[in-house]
N, C-alpha and C positions, 0 to 999 in steps of 0.2 A: 452552358459552361464552355462549348466549342466557340460560340460567338465571341465571349469574353477573350479568350485565348487569342483569337484571330486579331481582335482590336489590338490587344497588347502588342501582339507582333508587328502590326502596322504602326504603332506609335513608336516603337523601338527602332524600326527601319526609318522612320522619318528622323527621329533624333540622330542616328548614325550618319545619315546621308548629310545632315547639316554639319557634321563634325569634319567632312572631307569635301572639299569642294574643288572643281576644275574650273579655272577662271578664263582660261585660253588656251588654244589648240594652234600650233604653228608646224607646218611641215617646212624643212630647212630648203631653201631655194637654191639654184645653182649646181645642185649635185647631180650627177648622170643618174637617172633611174636604174635601180636594180645592181647598184655597185657598192653600197655601204651598209655595214652591220655593226652590231655591239657598241652602242655609243656609251661613252664615258663623259660625265659632266664635271667642269671645275666647280669651285665653291660657289661663286654667285650665279651659276648658269648662263654666262656670256660665251663660254667655249665649250666645244664638245669634240672629243677624240672619236674617230670613226675607223674602221678597218674593212677590208674586202673579205670575202668569203674565205674560210679556212684561215682566217686571222693574219692574211697576207698584207702587210704594209701598215703604216700607221699615217693618220691624216688628221690635222687640225682644222677644225672649222671655227671661224670667228662669226657668232651669230650677229652682232650690230653691224659689221661691214659685209657680211654674206661673202665672205672669201674664204678659202681652202688653201693650207700648205702642206706640202709633202714632208713629212718627218722621216720616214723610212719606207723602203719598198722591200725589206727582207722578211723572210719566213719567221712567223711567230711573234711579230713586233706589235700585232694588234691585239695580243691577249692580256687583258686586264692592265693596261698601262695606268699609272698613278700620277696625279698632279701633286706638286709640293704645297705646302700650306697656304702661301701666296699667290700660286697659279703662275709662277713665273718659269717654273721647270717642270718637265715630263719625265717620269722614270719608266723605262720600258726594257723589255729582253729581245734578243735576237736570237735565233736557232740557225745552227749549222750542224751537218751530218759528216761523220766519218764511219763510212760503211753503214751499220745499222745502229751506231751509237749517236745521241743527240748531245751536244754542247751548247750552251747558251752563256752569252754575254749580257751584262746589265749595263744599260746606258743611260746617262743623263743629257737632257736635251733642253737648252735655253731657249725659250721661244722668241726672246727680243733680239738675240744675237745670231740664232741658228748654230750656236756651237755645240758640239758633242763631246762628252767625256765618258770614257770607259770606267764604270766603278768596279766591275767584277768580270773576269774573261775566263773563257772555256771550262765553265762549270757544269757538272752533271746534275740532273735531277732539280733544276731551279724551280723554285716556286717563291712567291713573296705575298705578304699579307700587311695590312696597315692596322695599328692599334689606334683607333679614334680617340681615345682618351688621352694618351699621351703624345699623340701625333708623331708617332714613329713607324717607320717601314722596316719590317723584318725579313730578311732574305734566307730562305733554307736551301742549302744545297746537299750534295752527297756527304760531305764531310763535316759542315758546320752552318751555324746561324749566326748571321751578321745584322746588325740594326744601323739604320740611319735616321737622323731627326729630319723630319719633313720641312723644319724651318730653314735649315742651312744645309743639308745633306752631306754633312759630316759624319764620318763612322763614329758611333756613339757607344762608349763602353759603360756609361751611366745607365743602367737598366730599371732603376729603382720604379716600382709602381706599374711596371708594363704587364700586359698579358695579350697572348695572341693564340689562335688555333687553327689548325690545319687538318686535312684528313690524312691518315698514314696506317698501312697495314691493318686494313679492314677495321680501323677504329677512327678515334678523333683523339688528336693529341692536343693537350692544353698545356701552353708553356707560360710562365711567369717568372718574376725574381725570386719566387720560393720554390723554384724548380719545374718539373713537368710531370704530367700524369696522362694515362690513357683513360679515355671516356668512351664507355660502350653501353649506352642506355639500352640497346637491343640485342647485344652480344656481337659477336663478329660478323661484319657485314658490309657492304657498300656504302659508306658515308660520302655525301658529296654537298656542293654549295655550302660550305662550312664559313661561318663568319661571326664575329663577336661586335656587340654594340657597345656604346661607351657607359651603359649602365650595367654591364656585367651579365649580359644575357647572350646565350649561345645559339645560333641558328644553324639549322642543318637539315639535309634531306637524307632519309634512309630507303634505300631501293626496296620496292615492294610494300613499304608502309605508308610513306608520305613525309611531309615536312613539319618539323617540331622546332619549338624553341624552349629552351632550358634556361631557368633563372638560376645562374651559378652560385647565388647567396643562399638559396633555399633548397636547390636541387629539384625544383618543382618542374615537371615537363608539361607543355602546353601544346596541344596538336591543331596545325593550321590546315591540315588536309592535303589534297591535290595542289601544289603549289610549286611550279618549276622555275628555276633561275630566280630565287628569292634574294631579296636584300633588305636591310634595315632602314627605316626611315632615319634621319639625321638624329633624332633624339631617343631613337631605340623603342618608341612605343608602337610602332607599327612595323609590318611587313609588307613589301611590295613585290609583286610576282606576276607571272604569265599562267594562264589557265588554258592551256592548249589542249586540243582534241586531235586525235590522229586515226587512222584506220590500220596502223600497223606498218604503213610505210610512207604516208604522205599526212603532215599536219593540214587539216581542212578548216580548223576555226582556233582562234586564240585571242583572248582580250587580256589586258592589264589590270590586275585587282589589287586591292589594299585590305589588309586584315588587321585588326588589333593582334597585337602580339600574343594573347592568350586565345586567339582563334574564335573569339564569341561573336565578332561583328565583321562583316565583309562589305565593301563597296566595289563596283565596277567603275573604272576610271575610263573606259572607253566604250564598252556596249556596241561595238561595231558589227555590222552584218556582212559588210563587204571587204574589210581589211583584216588581215592576220597580223596582230601585234605581238612582238615577241621582245625577250630580254631588256628589261627596264634598268634604269640607272637614275639616281638621284643627286641632285647638287648638295654641295655640303651645306648650304643655308637652309635645305629642306623646303625650297619654294619651287623647284623645277623638276620635272620627271622626263626623261628622254626614253624612246624606244625605238627600235627598227620595226619595219613590216617584213613579210616574207619576201616580198619581191624588191627589198634593198632600198626603201626609203626611211628617212629619219624624221622623227615627229617630237616636239617639245611641247609639253603639259605645263602650264602654270597652276600650280595647286596651292591649297591652303589647308593646314590640319589646325582645325579651330577645338 
């Protein structure tokens, strides 16, 4: 009976490995080693945004031409920037301090002209999320929530059909055109890495328990396990994350993994012994995954989900 179980496990592993394939691996050339982290890919994977340690500055790397453009050298500008739907515009924030208080501006940058436009100024507690279904950017500040269509970056009052989520007050807040509610699957606690897929699944990490996906249509919860910096694939069927190991002070190993959204199958994209791979990003078309190494290099994987 034990031999049959092992055989079935091997067959399952082979089938799963055939569903996710890495077809190429490319390290970005012309970047100063040890300098760039936290990549963000555009829709077709031809451009990637990177930043320096502590999210200082924002830089646009064009993969075909192997050229880099300085967008900003300001504090906080490298934290979770967003491409517009057509890739012509980048939205990011900058931080400035008055005493101990942090204020943020929301900036629109045109990659073709280099022009910048301030969408919001001197806001406290600014965070922003995208709704992958309605292609809308939602910006939460201390006082209100604003929305911008990622197609034209005009402020949008038509919020029909939208939904987004963010961590707040030891819970997750889910907001839609029907109102908002607090989601606390494990009670009050530290919820991080919160995001929504385009098929109404909620991804989050709960400190001390692990990473989970909730199907908001059925409220069924699936456990991914230990999965840091998790993101959804473009179709919401998979979760991409880093599986890092540390000794309490320093990370000594990390790979980029893919799991089915229900946590039943897992595939290692990197399986590296020498490199420490961290903080994955996926292109909008789902064909490329970028990550940084601990020593500040940027790597692009071409992948297929079959």
